[in-house]
C-alpha positions, 0 to 999 in steps of 0.5 A, spaced: 500 500 500 502 506 498 503 512 503 503 519 500 507 524 505 502 528 509 502 535 506 501 540 512 497 546 512 504 550 512 506 547 506 499 549 503 500 556 505 507 557 502 505 554 496 498 558 495 502 564 497 507 563 492 501 562 487 498 569 489 505 572 488 506 569 481 499 571 479 500 578 481 507 578 478 504 576 471 498 581 472 503 587 473 507 585 467 500 585 463 498 592 465 505 595 464 505 592 457 498 595 456 500 602 458 507 602 455 506 599 448 501 605 446 505 610 449 511 607 445 507 607 439 505 615 440 512 617 441 514 613 434 508 617 431 510 624 434 517 623 432 519 619 426 513 615 423 516 613 417 520 607 421 515 603 425 520 601 431 515 600 436 514 593 433 520 591 436 518 592 443 511 590 442 513 583 439 519 582 444 515 584 450 509 580 448 513 574 447 516 575 454 509 576 456 507 569 453 512 565 456 510 568 463 503 566 462 505 559 460 509 559 467 503 562 471 497 558 468 500 551 465 500 547 472 498 540 469 502 540 463 508 536 461 513 541 463 508 544 469 509 543 477 504 537 477 509 533 473 515 535 477 512 533 483 509 526 480 517 525 478 520 527 485 515 522 488 516 517 483 524 517 484 522 517 492 518 511 491 523 508 487 529 509 492 525 506 498 523 500 494 531 499 493 532 499 500 527 494 502 529 489 496 
């Protein structure tokens, strides 16, 4: 019979607090993206509209924002935190089985 380690309430609190911090960081990043990019477009429009340089920060920051969203919201995927926890648990069980044999 398998016994999973007990996760006490302090560990759950720490995990929940980290999750909230990750969400806050993502939303701050999203808000600043939505405020700064239009400002950069405005500056580009007022200074030299013949060369549209605002596309570079728009796409660069947008790609970074996409990676940040993936990191925050994808928890059950192949590369998510749940996969890491399952793999750690599997390795612990494998090590315990070696000791018993």
